[in-house]
MMTF fields as JSON, N, C-alpha, C and O atoms, coordinates in Angstrom:
{
  "mmtfVersion": "1.0.0",
  "mmtfProducer": "UNKNOWN",
  "numBonds": 383,
  "numAtoms": 384,
  "numGroups": 96,
  "numChains": 1,
  "numModels": 1,
  "chainsPerModel": [1],
  "groupsPerChain": [96],
  "chainIdList": ["A"],
  "bondAtomList": [4, 2, 8, 6, 12, 10, 16, 14, 20, 18, 24, 22, 28, 26, 32, 30, 36, 34, 40, 38, 44, 42, 48, 46, 52, 50, 56, 54, 60, 58, 64, 62, 68, 66, 72, 70, 76, 74, 80, 78, 84, 82, 88, 86, 92, 90, 96, 94, 100, 98, 104, 102, 108, 106, 112, 110, 116, 114, 120, 118, 124, 122, 128, 126, 132, 130, 136, 134, 140, 138, 144, 142, 148, 146, 152, 150, 156, 154, 160, 158, 164, 162, 168, 166, 172, 170, 176, 174, 180, 178, 184, 182, 188, 186, 192, 190, 196, 194, 200, 198, 204, 202, 208, 206, 212, 210, 216, 214, 220, 218, 224, 222, 228, 226, 232, 230, 236, 234, 240, 238, 244, 242, 248, 246, 252, 250, 256, 254, 260, 258, 264, 262, 268, 266, 272, 270, 276, 274, 280, 278, 284, 282, 288, 286, 292, 290, 296, 294, 300, 298, 304, 302, 308, 306, 312, 310, 316, 314, 320, 318, 324, 322, 328, 326, 332, 330, 336, 334, 340, 338, 344, 342, 348, 346, 352, 350, 356, 354, 360, 358, 364, 362, 368, 366, 372, 370, 376, 374, 380, 378],
  "bondOrderList": [1, 1, 1, 1, 1, 1, 1, 1, 1, 1, 1, 1, 1, 1, 1, 1, 1, 1, 1, 1, 1, 1, 1, 1, 1, 1, 1, 1, 1, 1, 1, 1, 1, 1, 1, 1, 1, 1, 1, 1, 1, 1, 1, 1, 1, 1, 1, 1, 1, 1, 1, 1, 1, 1, 1, 1, 1, 1, 1, 1, 1, 1, 1, 1, 1, 1, 1, 1, 1, 1, 1, 1, 1, 1, 1, 1, 1, 1, 1, 1, 1, 1, 1, 1, 1, 1, 1, 1, 1, 1, 1, 1, 1, 1, 1],
  "groupList": [{"groupName": "MET", "atomNameList": ["N", "CA", "C", "O"], "elementList": ["N", "C", "C", "O"], "formalChargeList": [0, 0, 0, 0], "bondAtomList": [1, 0, 2, 1, 3, 2], "bondOrderList": [1, 1, 2], "singleLetterCode": "M", "chemCompType": "L-PEPTIDE LINKING"}, {"groupName": "SER", "atomNameList": ["N", "CA", "C", "O"], "elementList": ["N", "C", "C", "O"], "formalChargeList": [0, 0, 0, 0], "bondAtomList": [1, 0, 2, 1, 3, 2], "bondOrderList": [1, 1, 2], "singleLetterCode": "S", "chemCompType": "L-PEPTIDE LINKING"}, {"groupName": "ASN", "atomNameList": ["N", "CA", "C", "O"], "elementList": ["N", "C", "C", "O"], "formalChargeList": [0, 0, 0, 0], "bondAtomList": [1, 0, 2, 1, 3, 2], "bondOrderList": [1, 1, 2], "singleLetterCode": "N", "chemCompType": "L-PEPTIDE LINKING"}, {"groupName": "VAL", "atomNameList": ["N", "CA", "C", "O"], "elementList": ["N", "C", "C", "O"], "formalChargeList": [0, 0, 0, 0], "bondAtomList": [1, 0, 2, 1, 3, 2], "bondOrderList": [1, 1, 2], "singleLetterCode": "V", "chemCompType": "L-PEPTIDE LINKING"}, {"groupName": "ILE", "atomNameList": ["N", "CA", "C", "O"], "elementList": ["N", "C", "C", "O"], "formalChargeList": [0, 0, 0, 0], "bondAtomList": [1, 0, 2, 1, 3, 2], "bondOrderList": [1, 1, 2], "singleLetterCode": "I", "chemCompType": "L-PEPTIDE LINKING"}, {"groupName": "GLN", "atomNameList": ["N", "CA", "C", "O"], "elementList": ["N", "C", "C", "O"], "formalChargeList": [0, 0, 0, 0], "bondAtomList": [1, 0, 2, 1, 3, 2], "bondOrderList": [1, 1, 2], "singleLetterCode": "Q", "chemCompType": "L-PEPTIDE LINKING"}, {"groupName": "PHE", "atomNameList": ["N", "CA", "C", "O"], "elementList": ["N", "C", "C", "O"], "formalChargeList": [0, 0, 0, 0], "bondAtomList": [1, 0, 2, 1, 3, 2], "bondOrderList": [1, 1, 2], "singleLetterCode": "F", "chemCompType": "L-PEPTIDE LINKING"}, {"groupName": "LEU", "atomNameList": ["N", "CA", "C", "O"], "elementList": ["N", "C", "C", "O"], "formalChargeList": [0, 0, 0, 0], "bondAtomList": [1, 0, 2, 1, 3, 2], "bondOrderList": [1, 1, 2], "singleLetterCode": "L", "chemCompType": "L-PEPTIDE LINKING"}, {"groupName": "GLU", "atomNameList": ["N", "CA", "C", "O"], "elementList": ["N", "C", "C", "O"], "formalChargeList": [0, 0, 0, 0], "bondAtomList": [1, 0, 2, 1, 3, 2], "bondOrderList": [1, 1, 2], "singleLetterCode": "E", "chemCompType": "L-PEPTIDE LINKING"}, {"groupName": "ALA", "atomNameList": ["N", "CA", "C", "O"], "elementList": ["N", "C", "C", "O"], "formalChargeList": [0, 0, 0, 0], "bondAtomList": [1, 0, 2, 1, 3, 2], "bondOrderList": [1, 1, 2], "singleLetterCode": "A", "chemCompType": "L-PEPTIDE LINKING"}, {"groupName": "GLY", "atomNameList": ["N", "CA", "C", "O"], "elementList": ["N", "C", "C", "O"], "formalChargeList": [0, 0, 0, 0], "bondAtomList": [1, 0, 2, 1, 3, 2], "bondOrderList": [1, 1, 2], "singleLetterCode": "G", "chemCompType": "PEPTIDE LINKING"}, {"groupName": "ARG", "atomNameList": ["N", "CA", "C", "O"], "elementList": ["N", "C", "C", "O"], "formalChargeList": [0, 0, 0, 0], "bondAtomList": [1, 0, 2, 1, 3, 2], "bondOrderList": [1, 1, 2], "singleLetterCode": "R", "chemCompType": "L-PEPTIDE LINKING"}, {"groupName": "PRO", "atomNameList": ["N", "CA", "C", "O"], "elementList": ["N", "C", "C", "O"], "formalChargeList": [0, 0, 0, 0], "bondAtomList": [1, 0, 2, 1, 3, 2], "bondOrderList": [1, 1, 2], "singleLetterCode": "P", "chemCompType": "L-PEPTIDE LINKING"}, {"groupName": "ASP", "atomNameList": ["N", "CA", "C", "O"], "elementList": ["N", "C", "C", "O"], "formalChargeList": [0, 0, 0, 0], "bondAtomList": [1, 0, 2, 1, 3, 2], "bondOrderList": [1, 1, 2], "singleLetterCode": "D", "chemCompType": "L-PEPTIDE LINKING"}, {"groupName": "TYR", "atomNameList": ["N", "CA", "C", "O"], "elementList": ["N", "C", "C", "O"], "formalChargeList": [0, 0, 0, 0], "bondAtomList": [1, 0, 2, 1, 3, 2], "bondOrderList": [1, 1, 2], "singleLetterCode": "Y", "chemCompType": "L-PEPTIDE LINKING"}, {"groupName": "THR", "atomNameList": ["N", "CA", "C", "O"], "elementList": ["N", "C", "C", "O"], "formalChargeList": [0, 0, 0, 0], "bondAtomList": [1, 0, 2, 1, 3, 2], "bondOrderList": [1, 1, 2], "singleLetterCode": "T", "chemCompType": "L-PEPTIDE LINKING"}, {"groupName": "LYS", "atomNameList": ["N", "CA", "C", "O"], "elementList": ["N", "C", "C", "O"], "formalChargeList": [0, 0, 0, 0], "bondAtomList": [1, 0, 2, 1, 3, 2], "bondOrderList": [1, 1, 2], "singleLetterCode": "K", "chemCompType": "L-PEPTIDE LINKING"}],
  "groupTypeList": [0, 1, 2, 3, 4, 5, 6, 7, 8, 9, 0, 10, 5, 11, 12, 9, 0, 1, 12, 9, 13, 14, 9, 9, 15, 3, 9, 9, 7, 13, 3, 13, 13, 9, 5, 11, 8, 9, 7, 7, 8, 10, 13, 5, 9, 10, 7, 2, 5, 7, 7, 13, 10, 11, 0, 16, 0, 3, 6, 9, 3, 6, 9, 12, 7, 8, 13, 3, 12, 13, 1, 7, 12, 13, 13, 13, 10, 13, 10, 3, 12, 13, 5, 13, 3, 12, 13, 5, 10, 8, 12, 8, 12, 7, 5, 16],
  "groupIdList": [1, 2, 3, 4, 5, 6, 7, 8, 9, 10, 11, 12, 13, 14, 15, 16, 17, 18, 19, 20, 21, 22, 23, 24, 25, 26, 27, 28, 29, 30, 31, 32, 33, 34, 35, 36, 37, 38, 39, 40, 41, 42, 43, 44, 45, 46, 47, 48, 49, 50, 51, 52, 53, 54, 55, 56, 57, 58, 59, 60, 61, 62, 63, 64, 65, 66, 67, 68, 69, 70, 71, 72, 73, 74, 75, 76, 77, 78, 79, 80, 81, 82, 83, 84, 85, 86, 87, 88, 89, 90, 91, 92, 93, 94, 95, 96],
  "secStructList": [7, 7, 2, 2, 2, 2, 2, 2, 2, 2, 2, 2, 6, 1, 7, 7, 7, 7, 2, 2, 2, 2, 2, 2, 2, 2, 2, 6, 1, 7, 7, 7, 2, 2, 2, 2, 2, 2, 2, 2, 2, 6, 7, 2, 2, 2, 2, 2, 2, 2, 6, 6, 7, 7, 1, 7, 7, 7, 7, 7, 7, 7, 7, 7, 1, 1, 7, 7, 7, 7, 1, 1, 7, 7, 6, 6, 7, 1, 1, 1, 7, 7, 7, 7, 7, 7, 7, 7, 7, 7, 7, 7, 7, 7, 7, 7],
  "xCoordList": [-11.222, -11.394, -12.76, -13.159, -13.46, -14.8, -14.742, -13.724, -15.83, -15.915, -15.739, -15.16, -16.24, -16.106, -14.639, -14.166, -13.92, -12.505, -11.722, -10.858, -12.006, -11.339, -11.64, -10.758, -12.886, -13.271, -12.492, -11.95, -12.431, -11.725, -10.238, -9.62, -9.672, -8.265, -8.043, -7.083, -8.916, -8.794, -8.966, -8.28, -9.876, -10.095, -8.84, -8.539, -8.128, -6.911, -5.771, -4.797, -5.875, -4.802, -5.064, -4.213, -6.21, -6.504, -6.763, -7.08, -6.626, -6.892, -8.366, -9.209, -8.643, -10.017, -10.952, -10.572, -12.184, -13.182, -14.337, -14.513, -15.101, -16.24, -17.291, -17.333, -18.137, -19.199, -20.114, -20.558, -20.396, -21.259, -20.578, -21.221, -19.275, -18.539, -18.46, -18.598, -18.235, -18.175, -19.51, -19.536, -20.616, -21.944, -22.224, -22.79, -21.836, -22.047, -21.207, -21.668, -19.974, -19.099, -19.641, -19.631, -20.115, -20.687, -21.966, -22.206, -22.779, -24.024, -23.756, -24.575, -22.618, -22.291, -21.636, -21.441, -21.297, -20.633, -21.576, -22.783, -21.009, -21.771, -21.684, -20.963, -22.438, -22.488, -23.945, -24.821, -24.192, -25.583, -25.979, -25.126, -27.269, -27.794, -27.271, -27.005, -27.119, -26.631, -25.196, -24.849, -24.362, -22.974, -22.924, -22.139, -23.747, -23.793, -24.198, -23.595, -25.217, -25.688, -24.598, -24.408, -23.888, -22.801, -21.696, -21.144, -21.377, -20.367, -20.817, -20.039, -22.066, -22.582, -22.644, -22.399, -22.973, -23.076, -21.736, -21.638, -20.704, -19.411, -19.461, -18.74, -20.317, -20.51, -19.445, -19.652, -18.32, -17.206, -17.552, -17.262, -18.168, -18.507, -19.526, -19.401, -20.531, -21.541, -20.949, -21.284, -20.068, -19.425, -18.532, -18.5, -17.812, -16.962, -17.798, -17.404, -18.933, -19.814, -20.37, -20.435, -20.763, -21.291, -20.246, -20.585, -18.988, -17.907, -17.287, -16.291, -17.883, -17.349, -15.9, -15.059, -15.624, -14.27, -13.988, -14.861, -12.789, -12.372, -13.027, -13.216, -13.359, -14.001, -13.001, -13.346, -11.778, -10.806, -9.428, -9.047, -8.703, -7.343, -6.442, -6.736, -5.369, -4.468, -3.048, -2.59, -2.366, -0.949, -0.247, -0.61, 0.744, 1.436, 2.931, 3.366, 3.69, 5.131, 5.446, 5.141, 6.047, 6.36, 7.781, 8.73, 7.906, 9.211, 9.6, 8.729, 10.885, 11.303, 10.957, 10.979, 10.641, 10.301, 11.545, 11.487, 12.658, 13.9, 14.843, 14.701, 15.817, 16.854, 17.691, 18.166, 17.866, 18.706, 20.012, 19.993, 21.139, 22.409, 22.554, 22.209, 23.073, 23.296, 24.42, 25.366, 24.308, 25.372, 26.526, 27.647, 26.245, 27.278, 27.365, 26.353, 28.541, 28.666, 27.912, 27.717, 27.498, 26.805, 27.671, 27.426, 28.697, 29.672, 29.143, 29.609, 28.189, 27.732, 26.515, 26.056, 25.976, 24.907, 23.547, 22.668, 23.34, 22.046, 21.04, 19.918, 21.421, 20.512, 20.502, 19.829, 21.251, 21.333, 22.739, 23.713, 22.862, 24.209, 24.968, 24.426, 26.248, 27.084, 27.395, 27.606, 27.423, 27.714, 29.211, 29.912, 29.692, 31.101, 31.292, 31.009, 31.773, 31.997, 33.492, 34.2, 34.002, 35.442, 35.906, 35.219, 37.093, 37.651, 38.01, 38.75, 37.498, 37.743, 38.685, 38.784, 39.364, 40.301, 39.573, 38.356, 40.324, 39.763, 39.007, 39.455, 37.884, 37.169, 37.961, 38.679, 37.805, 38.483, 37.792, 36.568, 38.556, 37.946, 37.074, 37.367, 36.001, 35.123, 35.832, 36.489, 35.707, 36.313, 35.243, 34.131, 35.583, 34.623, 34.703, 33.965],
  "yCoordList": [-10.497, -9.385, -9.545, -10.647, -8.434, -8.507, -8.827, -8.613, -9.332, -9.661, -8.421, -8.491, -7.285, -6.042, -5.652, -5.283, -5.73, -5.361, -6.321, -5.884, -7.61, -8.576, -8.272, -8.369, -7.907, -7.558, -6.333, -6.334, -5.287, -4.065, -4.328, -3.781, -5.17, -5.534, -6.264, -5.976, -7.198, -7.942, -7.02, -7.184, -6.055, -5.109, -4.27, -3.925, -3.954, -3.16, -3.926, -3.321, -5.243, -6.066, -6.52, -7.179, -6.188, -6.64, -5.441, -4.348, -5.659, -4.562, -4.167, -4.878, -3.031, -2.518, -3.519, -4.235, -3.554, -4.44, -3.593, -2.446, -4.163, -3.438, -3.217, -3.962, -2.2, -1.957, -3.17, -3.437, -3.9, -5.083, -6.176, -6.817, -6.395, -7.398, -6.991, -7.827, -5.698, -5.195, -5.436, -5.939, -5.083, -5.258, -6.735, -7.063, -7.619, -9.053, -9.565, -10.392, -9.075, -9.485, -9.005, -9.754, -7.762, -7.216, -7.971, -8.252, -8.296, -9.024, -10.399, -10.908, -11.0, -12.337, -12.314, -13.366, -11.125, -11.024, -11.415, -11.183, -12.009, -12.35, -11.17, -11.218, -10.098, -8.888, -8.475, -8.943, -7.585, -7.158, -6.183, -5.671, -5.942, -5.134, -3.705, -3.138, -3.115, -1.732, -1.641, -0.699, -2.606, -2.612, -2.834, -2.19, -3.731, -3.99, -2.724, -2.381, -2.038, -0.815, 0.261, 0.959, 0.393, 1.382, 1.047, 1.943, -0.225, -0.631, -0.329, 0.177, -0.637, -0.409, 1.076, 1.466, 1.902, 3.345, 4.057, 5.235, 3.371, 4.024, 5.009, 6.007, 4.726, 5.617, 5.327, 4.501, 6.004, 5.767, 6.125, 5.356, 7.278, 7.719, 6.768, 6.405, 6.368, 5.452, 4.1, 3.524, 3.592, 2.305, 2.4, 1.485, 3.5, 3.726, 3.706, 3.102, 4.357, 4.39, 2.995, 2.596, 2.266, 0.914, -0.032, -0.964, 0.21, -0.646, -0.123, -0.664, 0.934, 1.573, 2.007, 1.814, 2.595, 3.069, 4.395, 4.989, 4.839, 6.123, 7.253, 7.157, 8.294, 9.427, 10.24, 10.774, 10.335, 11.141, 10.527, 10.164, 10.417, 9.912, 11.044, 11.687, 11.292, 12.376, 11.845, 11.099, 12.232, 11.929, 13.265, 14.104, 13.463, 14.749, 14.53, 13.576, 15.418, 15.442, 16.795, 17.84, 16.766, 18.006, 18.431, 17.658, 19.67, 20.234, 21.185, 21.796, 21.314, 22.233, 23.676, 24.055, 24.468, 25.869, 26.726, 27.786, 26.27, 27.033, 26.345, 25.162, 27.125, 26.53, 25.595, 25.959, 24.404, 23.418, 23.352, 23.209, 23.453, 23.415, 22.093, 21.027, 22.193, 20.999, 20.179, 20.722, 18.875, 18.014, 17.966, 17.601, 18.335, 18.399, 19.826, 20.526, 20.269, 21.651, 21.835, 20.902, 23.084, 23.456, 24.482, 25.686, 23.983, 24.885, 25.655, 26.763, 25.102, 25.777, 26.668, 27.329, 26.703, 27.624, 27.269, 28.129, 26.027, 25.671, 25.195, 24.829, 25.195, 24.782, 23.295, 22.821, 22.553, 21.103, 20.77, 21.18, 20.029, 19.694, 18.915, 18.02, 19.285, 18.572, 17.194, 17.031, 16.22, 14.854, 14.615, 15.091, 13.891, 13.519, 12.307, 11.174, 12.559, 11.492, 11.317, 12.293, 10.093, 9.9, 10.303, 10.074, 10.91, 11.331, 10.113, 9.243, 10.047, 8.904, 9.279, 8.552, 10.39, 10.824, 11.496, 11.677, 11.86, 12.524, 11.509, 10.371, 11.901, 10.973, 10.774, 11.662, 9.614, 9.332, 10.109, 10.246, 10.614, 11.36, 10.43, 9.246, 11.007, 10.242, 10.002, 10.9, 8.82, 8.507, 8.529, 8.043, 9.089, 9.2, 8.039, 7.975],
  "zCoordList": [-0.281, -1.196, -1.863, -2.239, -2.0, -2.584, -4.075, -4.733, -4.579, -6.007, -6.872, -7.956, -6.394, -7.172, -7.272, -8.347, -6.164, -6.178, -7.07, -7.83, -6.993, -7.866, -9.34, -10.194, -9.624, -10.994, -11.467, -12.573, -10.641, -11.03, -11.232, -12.145, -10.375, -10.527, -11.846, -12.561, -12.17, -13.422, -14.628, -15.637, -14.528, -15.629, -15.89, -17.032, -14.834, -14.982, -15.628, -16.075, -15.685, -16.231, -17.657, -18.255, -18.211, -19.573, -20.479, -20.011, -21.752, -22.688, -22.65, -22.103, -23.237, -23.26, -23.919, -24.845, -23.421, -24.019, -24.523, -24.112, -25.398, -25.974, -24.883, -23.905, -25.045, -24.067, -23.875, -22.758, -24.948, -24.836, -24.016, -23.185, -24.243, -23.467, -21.998, -21.105, -21.756, -20.381, -19.683, -18.56, -20.333, -19.74, -19.453, -18.41, -20.357, -20.146, -18.984, -18.198, -18.872, -17.777, -16.441, -15.464, -16.387, -15.147, -14.788, -13.614, -15.775, -15.518, -14.907, -14.141, -15.241, -14.741, -13.359, -12.749, -12.864, -11.558, -10.423, -10.495, -9.38, -8.172, -7.209, -6.212, -7.526, -6.695, -6.534, -7.262, -5.564, -5.391, -6.506, -7.231, -6.625, -7.728, -7.718, -8.778, -6.539, -6.452, -6.954, -7.666, -6.593, -7.063, -8.571, -9.268, -9.07, -10.514, -11.27, -12.286, -10.768, -11.418, -11.411, -12.406, -10.296, -10.216, -11.216, -11.855, -11.351, -12.331, -13.751, -14.559, -14.055, -15.405, -15.746, -16.888, -14.757, -14.992, -14.878, -15.223, -14.402, -14.196, -13.045, -13.038, -12.069, -10.92, -9.863, -8.975, -9.964, -9.054, -7.618, -6.702, -7.413, -6.062, -5.428, -4.258, -6.208, -5.69, -5.335, -4.3, -6.191, -5.926, -4.694, -3.871, -4.574, -3.401, -2.128, -1.131, -2.162, -0.99, -0.688, 0.475, -1.7, -1.499, -0.91, -0.181, -1.227, -0.741, 0.551, 1.032, 1.109, 2.323, 2.132, 3.009, 0.972, 0.665, 1.332, 1.965, 1.185, 1.742, 0.951, -0.262, 1.647, 0.976, 0.162, -0.892, 0.638, -0.081, 0.112, 1.225, -0.959, -0.932, -1.403, -2.411, -0.703, -1.067, -1.166, -0.301, -2.213, -2.369, -2.466, -3.29, -1.638, -1.648, -1.471, -0.825, -2.048, -1.859, -1.242, -1.819, -0.086, 0.6, 0.265, 0.404, -0.177, -0.492, 0.641, 1.26, 0.913, 1.978, 1.618, 0.447, 2.625, 2.399, 2.213, 1.59, 2.747, 2.647, 1.681, 1.371, 1.21, 0.37, 1.211, 2.287, 0.717, 1.385, 0.609, -0.614, 1.293, 0.547, -0.2, 0.309, -1.415, -2.228, -1.625, -1.053, -1.756, -1.27, -2.272, -1.918, -3.516, -4.539, -5.058, -5.095, -5.455, -5.954, -7.27, -8.049, -7.477, -8.702, -9.414, -9.335, -10.118, -10.724, -11.921, -12.188, -12.644, -13.845, -13.608, -14.539, -12.374, -12.034, -12.6, -12.646, -13.036, -13.605, -12.559, -12.909, -11.29, -10.234, -9.976, -9.061, -10.784, -10.623, -10.158, -10.791, -9.053, -8.59, -9.659, -10.308, -9.825, -10.775, -10.223, -9.021, -11.086, -10.678, -10.695, -11.588, -9.73, -9.703, -10.605, -10.214, -11.807, -12.768, -12.901, -13.149, -12.742, -12.885, -14.282, -15.278, -14.325, -15.601, -16.425, -15.966, -17.617, -18.483, -19.62, -20.609, -19.489, -20.533, -21.668, -21.626, -22.676, -23.844, -24.708, -24.853, -25.271, -26.151, -27.451, -27.91, -28.007, -29.274, -30.396, -30.386, -31.357, -32.459, -33.309, -33.475, -33.838, -34.727, -36.045, -36.572, -36.57, -37.858, -38.931, -38.727, -40.059, -41.166, -42.082, -43.065]
}
């Protein structure tokens, strides 16, 4: 794993640091000058390019286009299947 990736991972695990502490930490890293400059400037795209990262990352959740029948009945019509909860009897009255 590259030093830059290890640095970014470590940064994600610690609380925020002051800009001066961040600059001192980046200055002490064993990385090339272009990577150091990208880190100091917060240049995400430039750093990604320097590290040969992916150009685009996509996360998607695909929903069905048609209505899918519910596996549980929806007796109250709220669109959420009713849960089969075992009957636990009547609740005890609250005591004052």
